[in-house]
TIZA-751825 format. One record per residue (C-alpha): x, z, y; residue in one letter; residue number from 1. Coordinates in Angstrom, 3 decimals, padded with zeros to 6 digits. Layout:
N
{r {X Z Y} 'A' NUM},
...
end
This chain:
131
{r {001.409 -013.317 -030.951} 'M' 1},
{r {000.842 -010.096 -028.976} 'A' 2},
{r {-002.437 -009.547 -027.161} 'S' 3},
{r {-002.529 -009.568 -023.371} 'S' 4},
{r {-003.272 -005.816 -023.427} 'A' 5},
{r {-000.123 -005.217 -025.490} 'A' 6},
{r {001.901 -007.293 -023.021} 'K' 7},
{r {000.425 -005.390 -020.052} 'A' 8},
{r {001.187 -001.912 -021.422} 'A' 9},
{r {004.896 -001.865 -020.417} 'P' 10},
{r {004.079 -003.156 -016.917} 'A' 11},
{r {001.342 -000.552 -016.514} 'R' 12},
{r {003.646 002.244 -017.644} 'Q' 13},
{r {006.380 001.069 -015.272} 'F' 14},
{r {003.842 000.926 -012.417} 'A' 15},
{r {002.846 004.527 -013.172} 'I' 16},
{r {006.506 005.565 -013.097} 'E' 17},
{r {006.937 003.785 -009.745} 'V' 18},
{r {003.919 005.662 -008.343} 'A' 19},
{r {005.286 008.986 -009.580} 'R' 20},
{r {008.700 008.304 -008.098} 'L' 21},
{r {007.131 007.492 -004.734} 'L' 22},
{r {005.070 010.679 -004.779} 'A' 23},
{r {008.103 012.734 -005.803} 'N' 24},
{r {010.200 011.366 -002.918} 'T' 25},
{r {007.902 012.547 -000.116} 'R' 26},
{r {005.722 009.457 000.145} 'C' 27},
{r {002.037 010.083 000.759} 'S' 28},
{r {-001.201 008.255 -000.022} 'H' 29},
{r {000.291 006.680 -003.139} 'V' 30},
{r {-002.180 004.239 -004.667} 'R' 31},
{r {-001.715 002.163 -007.810} 'L' 32},
{r {-003.837 -000.972 -008.056} 'L' 33},
{r {-004.411 -003.051 -011.165} 'D' 34},
{r {-004.547 -006.592 -009.768} 'A' 35},
{r {-004.517 -008.279 -013.178} 'T' 36},
{r {-006.614 -011.426 -012.953} 'G' 37},
{r {-007.059 -010.996 -009.192} 'I' 38},
{r {-003.583 -011.607 -007.803} 'S' 39},
{r {-001.682 -014.755 -008.722} 'P' 40},
{r {001.542 -012.927 -007.817} 'I' 41},
{r {001.598 -009.665 -009.780} 'T' 42},
{r {-000.354 -007.448 -012.152} 'D' 43},
{r {000.165 -004.103 -010.405} 'Y' 44},
{r {000.664 -003.095 -006.788} 'M' 45},
{r {001.824 000.326 -005.727} 'V' 46},
{r {001.158 001.252 -002.109} 'L' 47},
{r {002.684 004.280 -000.393} 'A' 48},
{r {003.305 005.674 003.071} 'T' 49},
{r {006.808 006.835 003.910} 'G' 50},
{r {007.883 009.427 006.467} 'T' 51},
{r {010.536 007.410 008.364} 'S' 52},
{r {012.520 004.180 008.064} 'P' 53},
{r {015.467 006.119 006.651} 'R' 54},
{r {013.352 007.855 003.997} 'Q' 55},
{r {011.699 004.546 003.125} 'M' 56},
{r {015.087 002.887 002.616} 'K' 57},
{r {016.167 005.747 000.373} 'S' 58},
{r {012.946 005.447 -001.637} 'V' 59},
{r {013.469 001.693 -002.044} 'A' 60},
{r {017.008 002.403 -003.303} 'D' 61},
{r {015.539 004.872 -005.815} 'D' 62},
{r {012.981 002.292 -006.935} 'L' 63},
{r {015.714 -000.255 -007.582} 'Q' 64},
{r {017.683 002.331 -009.586} 'E' 65},
{r {014.560 003.117 -011.622} 'L' 66},
{r {014.084 -000.576 -012.388} 'G' 67},
{r {017.729 -001.002 -013.387} 'E' 68},
{r {017.592 002.059 -015.661} 'S' 69},
{r {014.540 000.610 -017.423} 'Q' 70},
{r {015.949 -002.904 -017.754} 'R' 71},
{r {013.406 -004.091 -015.223} 'N' 72},
{r {015.589 -005.072 -012.243} 'P' 73},
{r {013.989 -005.950 -008.940} 'A' 74},
{r {013.611 -009.666 -008.304} 'L' 75},
{r {013.775 -009.056 -004.561} 'S' 76},
{r {013.610 -006.453 -001.841} 'R' 77},
{r {012.453 -007.284 001.669} 'V' 78},
{r {011.902 -005.161 004.746} 'G' 79},
{r {010.497 -006.012 008.131} 'D' 80},
{r {012.752 -005.782 011.183} 'E' 81},
{r {011.007 -002.673 012.527} 'S' 82},
{r {011.724 -000.694 009.365} 'G' 83},
{r {008.008 -000.109 008.851} 'Q' 84},
{r {007.491 -001.994 005.593} 'W' 85},
{r {009.668 -002.436 002.531} 'I' 86},
{r {008.568 -004.452 -000.486} 'V' 87},
{r {010.347 -004.181 -003.834} 'V' 88},
{r {009.243 -006.912 -006.243} 'D' 89},
{r {009.640 -006.268 -009.972} 'F' 90},
{r {007.475 -009.340 -010.810} 'V' 91},
{r {004.736 -007.565 -012.818} 'D' 92},
{r {004.844 -004.619 -010.397} 'V' 93},
{r {005.237 -004.862 -006.624} 'V' 94},
{r {005.873 -001.695 -004.600} 'A' 95},
{r {004.983 -001.593 -000.891} 'H' 96},
{r {006.370 001.314 001.134} 'V' 97},
{r {004.905 001.435 004.639} 'F' 98},
{r {005.257 003.423 007.802} 'G' 99},
{r {001.885 004.946 008.753} 'A' 100},
{r {001.115 002.386 011.489} 'E' 101},
{r {002.030 -000.583 009.287} 'A' 102},
{r {-000.086 000.787 006.405} 'R' 103},
{r {-003.107 000.930 008.700} 'N' 104},
{r {-002.374 -002.454 010.298} 'F' 105},
{r {-001.927 -004.451 007.088} 'Y' 106},
{r {-004.595 -002.469 005.199} 'D' 107},
{r {-003.649 -003.749 001.741} 'L' 108},
{r {-005.843 -001.018 000.241} 'D' 109},
{r {-008.873 -002.832 001.640} 'N' 110},
{r {-007.488 -006.352 001.219} 'L' 111},
{r {-007.119 -005.725 -002.530} 'W' 112},
{r {-010.351 -003.724 -002.695} 'G' 113},
{r {-011.477 -005.609 -005.809} 'D' 114},
{r {-008.501 -004.283 -007.776} 'A' 115},
{r {-009.047 -001.336 -010.087} 'K' 116},
{r {-007.489 001.936 -008.981} 'I' 117},
{r {-005.251 003.325 -011.719} 'V' 118},
{r {-005.119 007.106 -012.014} 'E' 119},
{r {-001.429 007.865 -012.406} 'W' 120},
{r {-001.076 011.522 -011.531} 'E' 121},
{r {-000.070 013.956 -014.253} 'E' 122},
{r {-003.272 014.993 -016.014} 'T' 123},
{r {-004.254 016.243 -019.411} 'V' 124},
{r {-004.602 013.141 -021.571} 'G' 125},
{r {-003.638 009.556 -020.850} 'A' 126},
{r {-003.891 007.793 -017.520} 'A' 127},
{r {-007.261 006.152 -016.952} 'K' 128},
{r {-008.538 003.250 -014.897} 'S' 129},
{r {-011.534 003.408 -012.625} 'K' 130},
{r {-013.081 001.172 -010.021} 'K' 131},
end
């Protein structure tokens, strides 16, 4: 039987790819949180701020395409009526794309403050976790 770390590796790598896609599609303040053992819903959350409802919709479309291409299709995609928050749920990874006001209002960065921040940006060497 595989260890829990071995099971988590594909989810972690997918979460990193989600964060990179968000950053590469003009989202800002992209943060990847390792919520393993903290959240009963998911292992990784990726938070990002979009530039407009239209850009956010396009980013969510790109996220779904990424999941499909990696045989990790989205379980669901939900957006609020104002176009200020889109959630794409891949089960082990949940991506939240906010408008700036909604990001500040819901403050998931602080709500999940106990989660480890995962360094995902391109660096020399492997991605690292820090608190």
